[in-house]
VOPAGU-2260 file (C-alpha; in pm, 1 decimal, decimal comma):
REM VOPAGU-2260
SITE   aa  ch    i         X         Y         Z
SITE  MET   A    0   -7340,4     628,7    3499,3
SITE  LYS   A    1   -7621,7     724,0    3716,4
SITE  LYS   A    2   -7894,5     502,0    3845,7
SITE  LEU   A    3   -8255,0     591,2    3792,6
SITE  ILE   A    4   -8469,9     488,6    4082,6
SITE  PHE   A    5   -8818,1     424,4    3930,8
SITE  GLY   A    6   -9023,4     468,8    4240,3
SITE  SER   A    7   -9086,6     682,2    4543,9
SITE  VAL   A    8   -8827,1     901,6    4714,9
SITE  LEU   A    9   -8866,3     806,7    5079,6
SITE  ILE   A   10   -8837,5    1101,3    5311,2
SITE  ILE   A   11   -8823,6     998,7    5674,5
SITE  LEU   A   12   -8812,1    1324,0    5859,7
SITE  SER   A   13   -8765,9    1176,7    6203,9
SITE  LEU   A   14   -8455,6     983,2    6098,5
SITE  VAL   A   15   -8313,3    1284,6    5919,1
SITE  LEU   A   16   -8358,8    1505,4    6221,5
SITE  ALA   A   17   -8210,9    1242,2    6448,3
SITE  ALA   A   18   -7907,9    1210,4    6222,4
SITE  CYS   A   19   -7864,6    1574,3    6135,0
SITE  SER   A   20   -7952,1    1772,5    6447,5
SITE  ALA   A   21   -7932,5    1768,3    6821,0
SITE  PRO   A   22   -8253,7    1712,6    7017,4
SITE  ALA   A   23   -8470,7    2021,8    7016,3
SITE  THR   A   24   -8504,1    2204,4    7345,3
SITE  PRO   A   25   -8839,5    2340,6    7451,5
SITE  GLU   A   26   -8875,7    2716,5    7440,9
SITE  ALA   A   27   -8961,8    2876,3    7773,7
SITE  THR   A   28   -9325,1    2976,0    7790,2
SITE  GLN   A   29   -9457,9    3290,8    7953,7
SITE  ALA   A   30   -9679,1    3242,8    8258,6
SITE  PRO   A   31  -10039,0    3315,3    8171,2
SITE  ALA   A   32  -10194,8    3632,9    8313,2
SITE  ALA   A   33  -10430,0    3582,2    8605,3
SITE  PRO   A   34  -10786,5    3551,2    8481,8
SITE  GLN   A   35  -11045,6    3806,5    8585,7
SITE  GLU   A   36  -11283,0    3693,9    8852,9
SITE  THR   A   37  -11600,4    3530,5    8729,3
SITE  GLU   A   38  -11899,4    3379,3    8901,4
SITE  GLU   A   39  -11746,7    3035,5    8851,1
SITE  PRO   A   40  -11370,5    2984,9    8881,3
SITE  MET   A   41  -11200,9    2894,7    8547,2
SITE  GLU   A   42  -11050,5    2552,0    8529,1
SITE  GLU   A   43  -10676,0    2588,8    8511,7
SITE  MET   A   44  -10528,1    2446,1    8186,9
SITE  GLU   A   45  -10167,0    2353,2    8155,2
SITE  GLU   A   46   -9997,7    2457,2    7828,4
SITE  GLU   A   47   -9769,5    2205,1    7661,4
SITE  PRO   A   48   -9429,5    2347,8    7569,2
SITE  VAL   A   49   -9382,4    2411,9    7194,3
SITE  GLU   A   50   -9079,2    2229,3    7052,8
SITE  GLU   A   51   -8875,7    2416,0    6791,8
SITE  ALA   A   52   -8545,8    2346,5    6618,4
SITE  SER   A   53   -8276,2    2527,3    6817,8
SITE  LEU   A   54   -7983,0    2482,0    6579,6
SITE  THR   A   55   -7916,3    2719,2    6291,9
SITE  ILE   A   56   -7848,9    2603,0    5937,4
SITE  VAL   A   57   -7473,7    2639,4    5997,1
SITE  ASP   A   58   -7491,2    2451,4    6330,2
SITE  ILE   A   59   -7665,5    2157,5    6160,4
SITE  ALA   A   60   -7415,2    2150,0    5873,9
SITE  VAL   A   61   -7123,5    2154,1    6120,0
SITE  SER   A   62   -7265,3    1874,6    6336,9
SITE  ASP   A   63   -7379,7    1648,6    6050,9
SITE  GLY   A   64   -7048,2    1522,3    5909,8
SITE  ARG   A   65   -7155,6    1506,1    5543,5
SITE  PHE   A   66   -7101,9    1876,7    5479,8
SITE  ALA   A   67   -6739,6    1935,4    5588,0
SITE  THR   A   68   -6648,8    2093,5    5253,3
SITE  LEU   A   69   -6959,2    2313,6    5254,3
SITE  VAL   A   70   -6881,2    2433,7    5607,1
SITE  SER   A   71   -6518,7    2511,2    5513,3
SITE  ALA   A   72   -6643,4    2703,8    5210,5
SITE  ILE   A   73   -6893,4    2903,3    5419,2
SITE  GLU   A   74   -6615,3    2994,9    5662,9
SITE  ALA   A   75   -6373,7    3087,4    5381,8
SITE  ALA   A   76   -6637,8    3310,7    5222,1
SITE  GLY   A   77   -6722,3    3479,3    5552,8
SITE  LEU   A   78   -7087,3    3372,7    5532,9
SITE  VAL   A   79   -7112,9    3197,1    5871,2
SITE  GLU   A   80   -7265,2    3497,4    6045,7
SITE  THR   A   81   -7510,4    3552,9    5759,3
SITE  LEU   A   82   -7639,1    3193,8    5764,3
SITE  GLN   A   83   -7666,6    3204,5    6142,2
SITE  GLY   A   84   -7890,4    3509,4    6114,7
SITE  GLU   A   85   -8266,2    3515,4    6164,4
SITE  GLY   A   86   -8347,0    3437,0    5802,7
SITE  PRO   A   87   -8545,2    3237,5    5730,1
SITE  PHE   A   88   -8342,9    3075,0    5449,1
SITE  THR   A   89   -8380,6    2770,0    5230,4
SITE  VAL   A   90   -8043,7    2609,2    5156,3
SITE  PHE   A   91   -7978,9    2344,5    4889,4
SITE  ALA   A   92   -7679,6    2180,1    5054,4
SITE  PRO   A   93   -7428,8    1981,7    4843,7
SITE  THR   A   94   -7264,5    1688,7    5019,8
SITE  ASP   A   95   -6889,1    1631,6    5038,8
SITE  ASP   A   96   -6929,5    1381,2    4752,9
SITE  ALA   A   97   -7092,8    1652,1    4542,1
SITE  PHE   A   98   -6796,2    1885,3    4591,6
SITE  ALA   A   99   -6555,4    1596,3    4521,4
SITE  ALA   A  100   -6723,9    1545,6    4182,6
SITE  LEU   A  101   -6630,1    1895,7    4063,3
SITE  PRO   A  102   -6363,4    1922,8    3790,9
SITE  GLU   A  103   -6009,8    1884,9    3923,5
SITE  GLY   A  104   -5879,5    2206,2    4077,7
SITE  ALA   A  105   -6216,1    2384,6    4070,2
SITE  LEU   A  106   -6272,4    2371,6    4445,7
SITE  GLU   A  107   -5918,2    2490,7    4520,3
SITE  ASP   A  108   -5965,8    2784,1    4281,8
SITE  LEU   A  109   -6289,1    2881,3    4454,5
SITE  LEU   A  110   -6140,4    2863,7    4802,8
SITE  ALA   A  111   -5868,8    3101,0    4680,6
SITE  ASP   A  112   -6125,4    3350,4    4543,6
SITE  SER   A  113   -6363,8    3450,1    4821,7
SITE  GLU   A  114   -6578,0    3668,9    4593,1
SITE  ALA   A  115   -6643,9    3386,0    4344,4
SITE  LEU   A  116   -6692,8    3143,8    4632,8
SITE  SER   A  117   -6955,8    3371,3    4790,6
SITE  GLU   A  118   -7145,0    3386,0    4460,3
SITE  VAL   A  119   -7150,6    3008,6    4432,0
SITE  LEU   A  120   -7260,7    2958,4    4794,4
SITE  LEU   A  121   -7531,7    3226,5    4778,1
SITE  TYR   A  122   -7654,9    3054,5    4460,6
SITE  HIS   A  123   -7752,1    2764,4    4688,8
SITE  GLY   A  124   -7976,1    2978,6    4911,1
SITE  ILE   A  125   -8329,2    3115,5    4876,4
SITE  SER   A  126   -8493,3    3374,3    5096,5
SITE  GLY   A  127   -8770,0    3222,0    5308,3
SITE  ALA   A  128   -8828,2    2869,2    5441,8
SITE  VAL   A  129   -8954,1    2664,6    5147,1
SITE  LYS   A  130   -9054,2    2310,4    5245,2
SITE  ALA   A  131   -9042,8    2015,7    5001,3
SITE  GLU   A  132   -9415,4    2024,8    4927,3
SITE  ASP   A  133   -9378,1    2389,2    4821,8
SITE  VAL   A  134   -9067,1    2324,8    4611,1
SITE  ILE   A  135   -9266,8    2070,6    4407,7
SITE  THR   A  136   -9520,6    2339,9    4314,4
SITE  PHE   A  137   -9240,0    2533,0    4140,1
SITE  ASP   A  138   -9204,4    2264,3    3868,9
SITE  GLY   A  139   -9071,7    2430,0    3552,2
SITE  GLN   A  140   -9020,0    2767,1    3720,8
SITE  GLU   A  141   -8716,6    2984,8    3788,5
SITE  VAL   A  142   -8652,6    3074,7    4154,2
SITE  GLU   A  143   -8428,6    3365,9    4251,4
SITE  THR   A  144   -8141,2    3280,6    4486,3
SITE  LEU   A  145   -7953,2    3496,2    4737,3
SITE  SER   A  146   -7688,5    3559,2    4470,2
SITE  GLY   A  147   -7945,7    3733,5    4249,9
SITE  GLU   A  148   -7933,4    3461,6    3985,0
SITE  SER   A  149   -8208,2    3202,9    3947,5
SITE  VAL   A  150   -8217,0    2824,1    3969,1
SITE  LYS   A  151   -8465,3    2613,4    3777,3
SITE  VAL   A  152   -8689,1    2362,0    3956,5
SITE  MET   A  153   -8797,9    2056,0    3759,1
SITE  LEU   A  154   -8980,2    1732,5    3841,9
SITE  ASP   A  155   -8815,8    1434,7    3666,3
SITE  GLY   A  156   -9040,6    1136,1    3735,9
SITE  GLU   A  157   -9057,3    1137,9    4115,4
SITE  SER   A  158   -8724,2    1319,0    4156,8
SITE  VAL   A  159   -8695,3    1693,0    4222,0
SITE  MET   A  160   -8417,3    1859,2    4022,0
SITE  ILE   A  161   -8259,7    2193,4    4105,9
SITE  ASN   A  162   -8080,8    2275,7    3781,2
SITE  GLU   A  163   -7884,7    1950,6    3721,7
SITE  ALA   A  164   -7876,4    1847,3    4089,6
SITE  THR   A  165   -8119,0    1597,1    4243,0
SITE  VAL   A  166   -8270,1    1659,4    4586,5
SITE  ILE   A  167   -8184,0    1346,8    4788,9
SITE  ILE   A  168   -8296,5    1448,6    5141,1
SITE  THR   A  169   -8558,7    1710,2    5221,4
SITE  ASP   A  170   -8693,5    1922,2    5503,7
SITE  ILE   A  171   -8406,8    1925,4    5756,9
SITE  GLU   A  172   -8549,6    2199,0    5976,0
SITE  ALA   A  173   -8333,0    2459,1    6147,2
SITE  SER   A  174   -8421,1    2747,2    6377,7
SITE  ASN   A  175   -8365,8    2989,6    6089,6
SITE  GLY   A  176   -8487,9    2792,8    5789,3
SITE  VAL   A  177   -8471,5    2458,3    5615,4
SITE  ILE   A  178   -8207,4    2245,3    5438,1
SITE  HIS   A  179   -8261,9    2023,0    5132,7
SITE  VAL   A  180   -7963,8    1800,4    5052,3
SITE  ILE   A  181   -7856,1    1780,8    4685,7
SITE  ASP   A  182   -7615,0    1551,0    4502,2
SITE  ALA   A  183   -7428,5    1809,0    4294,0
SITE  VAL   A  184   -7291,5    2160,4    4334,6
SITE  LEU   A  185   -7507,1    2430,5    4172,8
SITE  LEU   A  186   -7305,9    2652,8    3941,7
SITE  PRO   A  187   -7413,3    3004,6    3845,7
SITE  ALA   A  188   -7414,5    3088,7    3476,5
SITE  THR   A  189   -7112,2    3316,4    3525,9
SITE  GLY   A  190   -6768,2    3241,0    3657,2
SITE  ASP   A  191   -6472,7    3014,3    3577,8
SITE  MET   A  192   -6617,1    2724,5    3771,3
SITE  ALA   A  193   -6925,8    2710,6    3549,5
SITE  LYS   A  194   -6702,3    2728,2    3242,4
SITE  ASN   A  195   -6495,3    2435,9    3367,8
SITE  GLU   A  196   -6810,7    2233,1    3424,0
SITE  ASP   A  197   -6942,4    2322,8    3077,1
SITE  GLU   A  198   -6612,7    2218,6    2921,1
SITE  MET   A  199   -6621,7    1888,3    3110,0
SITE  SER   A  200   -6979,1    1823,7    2996,5
SITE  SER   A  201   -6882,5    1905,3    2639,3
SITE  ASP   A  202   -6593,9    1657,0    2654,1
SITE  GLU   A  203   -6816,9    1385,0    2797,7
SITE  MET   A  204   -7085,6    1452,9    2537,8
SITE  SER   A  205   -6834,7    1405,8    2255,0
SITE  GLU   A  206   -6838,4    1031,4    2326,7
SITE  THR   A  207   -7071,7     820,5    2115,8
SITE  ILE   A  208   -7281,5     532,1    2243,1
SITE  VAL   A  209   -7012,3     287,9    2126,2
SITE  ASP   A  210   -6734,5     492,6    2293,5
SITE  ILE   A  211   -6917,6     483,6    2625,9
SITE  ALA   A  212   -6990,3     111,2    2601,3
SITE  ALA   A  213   -6628,9      36,3    2504,4
SITE  SER   A  214   -6498,7     228,8    2807,0
SITE  ASP   A  215   -6712,9      25,3    3049,5
SITE  GLU   A  216   -6600,5    -331,7    3113,7
SITE  ASN   A  217   -6959,0    -432,7    3191,7
SITE  PHE   A  218   -7040,8    -410,2    2818,5
SITE  SER   A  219   -6744,6    -596,9    2671,1
SITE  THR   A  220   -6967,4    -872,9    2527,2
SITE  LEU   A  221   -7201,2    -617,1    2370,8
SITE  VAL   A  222   -6910,4    -425,4    2219,6
SITE  THR   A  223   -6761,1    -747,5    2075,3
SITE  ALA   A  224   -7099,6    -834,2    1922,0
SITE  LEU   A  225   -7129,0    -486,6    1768,0
SITE  GLU   A  226   -6781,7    -519,9    1616,7
SITE  LEU   A  227   -6856,2    -868,8    1477,2
SITE  THR   A  228   -7166,2    -741,3    1296,3
SITE  GLY   A  229   -7023,1    -408,1    1188,6
SITE  LEU   A  230   -7290,6    -223,3    1384,6
SITE  ASP   A  231   -7028,9     -39,4    1588,5
SITE  ALA   A  232   -6981,9     197,1    1293,7
SITE  ALA   A  233   -7358,0     255,7    1263,1
SITE  LEU   A  234   -7392,9     336,4    1633,6
SITE  GLN   A  235   -7113,6     590,4    1606,5
SITE  GLY   A  236   -7326,2     780,1    1354,1
SITE  ASP   A  237   -7527,5    1094,1    1417,7
SITE  GLY   A  238   -7839,0     915,8    1538,5
SITE  PRO   A  239   -7987,1     992,3    1776,0
SITE  PHE   A  240   -8045,0     639,9    1906,7
SITE  THR   A  241   -8189,5     488,6    2221,6
SITE  VAL   A  242   -8003,9     170,4    2315,8
SITE  PHE   A  243   -8124,9     -83,8    2569,6
SITE  ALA   A  244   -7785,8    -227,6    2658,6
SITE  PRO   A  245   -7751,3    -575,6    2812,5
SITE  THR   A  246   -7459,4    -625,0    3050,4
SITE  ASN   A  247   -7208,7    -909,3    3031,9
SITE  ASP   A  248   -7410,6   -1086,8    3302,0
SITE  ALA   A  249   -7720,9   -1058,0    3084,2
SITE  PHE   A  250   -7543,5   -1229,7    2793,8
SITE  SER   A  251   -7406,1   -1495,8    3030,1
SITE  ALA   A  252   -7760,5   -1574,4    3147,7
SITE  LEU   A  253   -7869,0   -1685,2    2798,1
SITE  PRO   A  254   -7936,4   -2059,8    2763,4
SITE  GLU   A  255   -7624,1   -2265,6    2711,8
SITE  GLY   A  256   -7492,4   -2246,8    2357,2
SITE  VAL   A  257   -7714,8   -1956,7    2246,0
SITE  LEU   A  258   -7443,6   -1690,5    2259,2
SITE  GLU   A  259   -7199,4   -1916,3    2073,8
SITE  SER   A  260   -7462,8   -1981,3    1805,6
SITE  LEU   A  261   -7524,2   -1609,8    1762,6
SITE  VAL   A  262   -7153,5   -1533,7    1733,8
SITE  ALA   A  263   -7132,7   -1796,7    1457,4
SITE  ASP   A  264   -7433,2   -1647,9    1271,8
SITE  THR   A  265   -7374,0   -1277,8    1210,7
SITE  GLU   A  266   -7713,4   -1230,6    1042,7
SITE  ALA   A  267   -7899,2   -1360,4    1346,9
SITE  LEU   A  268   -7669,7   -1164,0    1578,8
SITE  THR   A  269   -7738,2    -847,2    1380,0
SITE  ASP   A  270   -8112,7    -899,2    1420,8
SITE  VAL   A  271   -8073,5    -943,1    1797,1
SITE  LEU   A  272   -7863,7    -627,4    1831,2
SITE  LEU   A  273   -8097,2    -415,9    1614,3
SITE  TYR   A  274   -8382,3    -530,3    1840,3
SITE  HIS   A  275   -8210,3    -339,2    2123,8
SITE  VAL   A  276   -8202,6      -6,1    1938,8
SITE  ALA   A  277   -8477,1     247,5    1871,2
SITE  GLU   A  278   -8458,9     563,1    1662,6
SITE  GLY   A  279   -8459,3     891,9    1850,1
SITE  GLU   A  280   -8353,8     982,5    2202,1
SITE  ALA   A  281   -8602,1     851,5    2461,4
SITE  MET   A  282   -8495,3     952,5    2810,0
SITE  ALA   A  283   -8618,2     763,8    3116,1
SITE  ALA   A  284   -8908,4    1004,5    3170,1
SITE  ASP   A  285   -9019,2     942,5    2810,2
SITE  VAL   A  286   -8991,2     563,4    2846,4
SITE  VAL   A  287   -9208,1     570,6    3159,2
SITE  GLU   A  288   -9481,9     752,5    2967,4
SITE  LEU   A  289   -9486,1     463,9    2716,7
SITE  ASP   A  290   -9634,0     225,9    2976,5
SITE  GLY   A  291   -9850,1     -28,2    2791,9
SITE  GLN   A  292   -9727,1      87,3    2452,3
SITE  LYS   A  293   -9491,4     -51,2    2190,3
SITE  VAL   A  294   -9164,0      94,5    2067,8
SITE  GLU   A  295   -9038,8      16,9    1718,6
SITE  THR   A  296   -8678,5    -101,8    1696,6
SITE  LEU   A  297   -8434,0     -77,4    1408,6
SITE  LEU   A  298   -8513,5    -443,4    1336,3
SITE  GLY   A  299   -8872,0    -347,7    1255,1
SITE  GLN   A  300   -9012,0    -547,2    1545,2
SITE  TYR   A  301   -9160,9    -378,8    1849,2
SITE  LEU   A  302   -9068,8    -378,9    2218,1
SITE  ASP   A  303   -9340,2    -386,3    2484,7
SITE  VAL   A  304   -9290,8    -124,8    2757,4
SITE  ALA   A  305   -9460,7    -181,5    3093,2
SITE  LEU   A  306   -9440,8     -47,9    3449,1
SITE  GLU   A  307   -9451,2    -328,8    3704,4
SITE  ASP   A  308   -9462,7    -194,4    4059,5
SITE  GLU   A  309   -9168,3      46,4    4051,6
SITE  ALA   A  310   -8975,8    -130,1    3774,2
SITE  VAL   A  311   -8970,0     -43,7    3404,8
SITE  MET   A  312   -8983,4    -354,9    3188,5
SITE  VAL   A  313   -8888,5    -370,6    2821,6
SITE  ASP   A  314   -9026,0    -703,0    2699,5
SITE  GLU   A  315   -8900,4    -937,1    2974,7
SITE  ALA   A  316   -8594,9    -727,0    3066,6
SITE  GLN   A  317   -8581,4    -478,6    3353,7
SITE  VAL   A  318   -8422,0    -137,8    3312,7
SITE  VAL   A  319   -8161,4    -114,2    3588,5
SITE  VAL   A  320   -7969,8     203,4    3493,9
SITE  THR   A  321   -8102,7     489,8    3285,7
SITE  ASP   A  322   -8008,6     806,0    3101,1
SITE  ILE   A  323   -7642,8     745,0    3018,3
SITE  LYS   A  324   -7611,8    1035,8    2777,5
SITE  ALA   A  325   -7395,9    1014,5    2467,5
SITE  ALA   A  326   -7323,5    1255,8    2183,3
SITE  ASN   A  327   -7556,9    1057,2    1957,9
SITE  GLY   A  328   -7827,1     934,4    2193,4
SITE  VAL   A  329   -7884,8     763,9    2524,4
SITE  ILE   A  330   -7820,6     424,6    2685,4
SITE  HIS   A  331   -8051,6     245,3    2928,9
SITE  VAL   A  332   -7894,9     -60,9    3090,2
SITE  ILE   A  333   -8109,0    -378,8    3105,9
SITE  ASP   A  334   -8063,4    -703,4    3297,3
SITE  SER   A  335   -8135,2    -955,0    3019,9
SITE  VAL   A  336   -8093,7    -990,3    2645,0
SITE  LEU   A  337   -8395,8    -900,5    2432,6
SITE  VAL   A  338   -8482,7   -1179,5    2189,5
SITE  PRO   A  339   -8675,7   -1094,4    1870,2
SITE  GLU   A  340   -8930,7   -1326,4    1709,7
SITE  THR   A  341   -8759,1   -1556,1    1458,7
SITE  ARG   A  342   -9064,4   -1752,6    1336,2
SITE  SER   A  343   -9250,9   -1656,6    1021,0
SITE  ILE   A  344   -9627,2   -1590,5    1005,9
SITE  VAL   A  345   -9689,5   -1942,8     875,7
SITE  GLU   A  346   -9472,9   -2106,1    1143,7
SITE  ILE   A  347   -9659,2   -1920,3    1419,7
SITE  ALA   A  348   -9997,8   -2017,5    1272,3
SITE  VAL   A  349   -9896,1   -2384,3    1247,4
SITE  GLU   A  350   -9753,0   -2399,0    1601,2
SITE  ASP   A  351  -10036,8   -2205,5    1766,9
SITE  GLY   A  352  -10310,8   -2469,9    1746,3
SITE  ARG   A  353  -10599,6   -2227,3    1687,9
SITE  PHE   A  354  -10535,3   -2192,9    1314,6
SITE  THR   A  355  -10530,7   -2552,4    1183,1
SITE  THR   A  356  -10792,2   -2478,6     914,4
SITE  LEU   A  357  -10607,5   -2164,8     804,7
SITE  ALA   A  358  -10278,7   -2357,6     788,4
SITE  ALA   A  359  -10442,7   -2634,2     581,0
SITE  ALA   A  360  -10593,9   -2373,5     348,4
SITE  LEU   A  361  -10256,7   -2202,4     296,4
SITE  GLU   A  362  -10102,6   -2535,9     202,2
SITE  ALA   A  363  -10391,2   -2620,5     -33,1
SITE  ALA   A  364  -10357,7   -2283,2    -205,9
SITE  GLY   A  365   -9978,0   -2305,0    -231,6
SITE  LEU   A  366   -9930,8   -1985,4     -30,7
SITE  VAL   A  367   -9705,5   -2125,0     242,8
SITE  GLU   A  368   -9384,2   -2024,3      69,5
SITE  ALA   A  369   -9515,8   -1677,9     -13,0
SITE  LEU   A  370   -9610,3   -1606,8     352,5
SITE  GLN   A  371   -9274,5   -1735,3     468,4
SITE  GLY   A  372   -9103,1   -1476,0     251,2
SITE  GLU   A  373   -8941,9   -1155,0     375,1
SITE  GLY   A  374   -9260,1    -949,0     357,9
SITE  PRO   A  375   -9343,9    -776,7     573,2
SITE  PHE   A  376   -9712,3    -874,8     573,4
SITE  THR   A  377  -10013,1    -801,7     792,8
SITE  VAL   A  378  -10244,4   -1103,1     822,2
SITE  PHE   A  379  -10596,9   -1094,1     963,0
SITE  ALA   A  380  -10609,3   -1456,9    1074,9
SITE  PRO   A  381  -10946,9   -1633,0    1126,8
SITE  THR   A  382  -10951,3   -1897,3    1399,6
SITE  ASP   A  383  -11076,3   -2252,0    1352,1
SITE  ASP   A  384  -11404,0   -2141,2    1514,1
SITE  ALA   A  385  -11434,6   -1866,3    1252,2
SITE  PHE   A  386  -11402,9   -2118,1     968,2
SITE  ALA   A  387  -11645,0   -2355,3    1146,1
SITE  ALA   A  388  -11906,6   -2075,8    1152,1
SITE  LEU   A  389  -11919,9   -2061,8     771,5
SITE  PRO   A  390  -12226,3   -2217,0     602,4
SITE  ASP   A  391  -12212,3   -2596,2     565,4
SITE  GLY   A  392  -11993,7   -2707,9     280,0
SITE  THR   A  393  -11820,8   -2370,5     229,3
SITE  VAL   A  394  -11479,5   -2477,3     356,9
SITE  GLU   A  395  -11492,6   -2802,0     160,4
SITE  GLY   A  396  -11593,0   -2610,4    -153,7
SITE  LEU   A  397  -11302,1   -2369,6    -113,7
SITE  LEU   A  398  -11051,0   -2647,7     -51,3
SITE  GLY   A  399  -11166,1   -2801,7    -380,3
SITE  ASP   A  400  -11119,0   -2477,3    -575,4
SITE  SER   A  401  -10762,8   -2353,6    -531,4
SITE  GLU   A  402  -10817,3   -2032,3    -732,1
SITE  ALA   A  403  -11117,6   -1923,2    -523,7
SITE  LEU   A  404  -10935,6   -2031,4    -205,4
SITE  THR   A  405  -10630,6   -1824,7    -300,7
SITE  GLN   A  406  -10845,9   -1514,2    -350,6
SITE  VAL   A  407  -11012,4   -1561,1     -10,0
SITE  LEU   A  408  -10678,5   -1608,8     168,5
SITE  LEU   A  409  -10508,8   -1314,6      -4,9
SITE  TYR   A  410  -10810,1   -1103,4      99,0
SITE  HIS   A  411  -10684,7   -1153,1     456,8
SITE  VAL   A  412  -10336,1   -1014,2     383,7
SITE  ILE   A  413  -10206,9    -655,8     355,1
SITE  ASP   A  414   -9868,2    -560,1     217,2
SITE  GLY   A  415   -9650,5    -408,5     490,3
SITE  LYS   A  416   -9653,0    -435,8     869,3
SITE  VAL   A  417   -9949,6    -253,8    1022,5
SITE  MET   A  418   -9959,6    -269,6    1401,7
SITE  ALA   A  419  -10280,9    -228,1    1601,3
SITE  ALA   A  420  -10210,5     138,7    1681,6
SITE  GLN   A  421  -10184,0     208,5    1308,2
SITE  VAL   A  422  -10495,0       3,3    1226,8
SITE  VAL   A  423  -10692,4     222,0    1466,9
SITE  GLU   A  424  -10580,6     531,2    1274,5
SITE  LEU   A  425  -10738,2     382,4     958,9
SITE  ASP   A  426  -11089,3     416,9    1102,3
SITE  GLY   A  427  -11338,4     462,9     820,7
SITE  GLN   A  428  -11084,9     393,8     547,3
SITE  GLN   A  429  -11044,9     126,1     282,6
SITE  VAL   A  430  -10728,6     -83,4     280,0
SITE  GLU   A  431  -10612,2    -274,4     -27,1
SITE  THR   A  432  -10532,4    -643,9      20,6
SITE  LEU   A  433  -10306,0    -875,8    -178,8
SITE  SER   A  434  -10615,6   -1004,6    -359,8
SITE  GLY   A  435  -10665,2    -655,9    -508,2
SITE  ASP   A  436  -10993,9    -606,6    -318,1
SITE  ASN   A  437  -11034,6    -360,6     -32,6
SITE  LEU   A  438  -11115,0    -411,8     335,2
SITE  SER   A  439  -11311,4    -160,0     544,0
SITE  VAL   A  440  -11165,7     -61,9     881,4
SITE  MET   A  441  -11410,5      66,2    1143,9
SITE  ILE   A  442  -11382,6     146,5    1513,1
SITE  ASP   A  443  -11700,0      37,9    1694,4
SITE  GLY   A  444  -11667,5     155,7    2054,5
SITE  GLU   A  445  -11350,5     -16,5    2172,3
SITE  ALA   A  446  -11372,7    -286,4    1905,9
SITE  VAL   A  447  -11178,2    -279,3    1580,0
SITE  LYS   A  448  -11380,4    -419,9    1291,3
SITE  ILE   A  449  -11235,0    -544,3     961,9
SITE  ASN   A  450  -11544,6    -563,0     740,7
SITE  ASP   A  451  -11780,0    -755,7     970,9
SITE  ALA   A  452  -11503,3    -938,9    1156,4
SITE  GLN   A  453  -11377,5    -821,2    1495,1
SITE  VAL   A  454  -11009,3    -816,7    1590,1
SITE  ILE   A  455  -10990,3   -1026,3    1906,2
SITE  ILE   A  456  -10610,8   -1052,5    1948,7
SITE  PRO   A  457  -10382,6    -785,5    1796,5
SITE  ASP   A  458  -10010,2    -760,7    1736,5
SITE  ILE   A  459   -9878,2   -1116,9    1727,3
SITE  GLU   A  460   -9540,4   -1033,0    1581,0
SITE  ALA   A  461   -9357,3   -1259,3    1338,0
SITE  SER   A  462   -9014,4   -1229,8    1179,0
SITE  ASN   A  463   -9182,3   -1120,1     855,2
SITE  GLY   A  464   -9483,0    -923,0     975,8
SITE  VAL   A  465   -9772,1    -927,7    1219,2
SITE  ILE   A  466  -10088,1   -1128,0    1281,1
SITE  HIS   A  467  -10417,7    -985,6    1408,7
SITE  VAL   A  468  -10661,9   -1260,6    1506,4
SITE  ILE   A  469  -11022,8   -1212,7    1387,1
SITE  ASP   A  470  -11344,1   -1390,5    1480,5
SITE  SER   A  471  -11487,6   -1455,0    1133,5
SITE  VAL   A  472  -11372,4   -1527,9     780,8
SITE  LEU   A  473  -11343,9   -1230,8     542,3
SITE  VAL   A  474  -11524,5   -1292,3     214,8
SITE  PRO   A  475  -11435,7   -1079,2     -92,5
């Protein structure tokens, strides 16, 4: 698994130079030529010495301590003299950990084949000194390396990717160029080493979302829940799916007794699990772009995506690990369990306190049971103030005529679940209600109008649909 750091990559050049190079020595300066005589003597000015990096790229790699494997490889390939030359060069330097992550035996094979090793090492170098701010301008472009093959530069959020490697430290200056540290070895398109890596990736990508979760002890509770509900089979299907996966700690943090209740109620547990899954493959970069938007889950309810400082929030859960790729989608790890809405439209209206007249009208018309059904329904719900604004005696007259009251109430309900984003797309159209009459949808500036009523609160989700609060009563 790899962690996604949603936020800035801090580059502290002074610390890097202190850690990675010896103190720079001032270059000797040439004594200035004597000035020609003038009527007034020139004031003598003292030049400050110009500090430059005095260590070559190889010197820095040798002295650093994190590049022992890279240095050994450079020596084995006979490239020391080349990379100590004038240059300038830009080197994307893999750490010892990066080399250690190669498939078993790959490094040994390379060290035994100096020609292949040279190709791989030269694939990490570019002619010229390209600083970090210049690398960023190459987003989406191919850049030719010293091997003759090209690497691709991509910006992924605030990370800079060179092929599949992430730049983790930038701008280590040398006397003959610059070093950018990367977290993986770059592999040319040709050669046995690249084939080994491709084979490894293919093997890893054969694992489904469920396979990956089952192999990680941090998801044992999630895997058990999937098995109890039979959803493990569904999430081994083709997909693709995006799963927001709570850890064991996230399940443990639920209020006492909640997890036990869910385990005893497979229908409720199924709803909770489906609320963690969206159709399609949304990588971290895609999720970030959904800031302020809603994502539909397989349950039919929507998740709210928001960026808070440098954190990505999905409802009330924080994404803590991203982009765990599977053969049938992607997993993003979250720190708490997502809980769907379990109350019906009527239950929400009754508990809210702003819809007492609407609740009384539903009871008087005998529509409570209907709007507690599966649905889904979309209800444009007038507040108590909206009912109070009707002409004197209107509410009382309706409450005394159940047939007329039923028609008015059904005129506020649409079959199906229509979220605010979809309502906006209906601008200028007529929408049929359960009463059989049509409503007009209009966008007036930033306001959404349903007939002459304005939507003042959108997207209050219920277990069987959605409520949009309006400021006046709709009259058929």
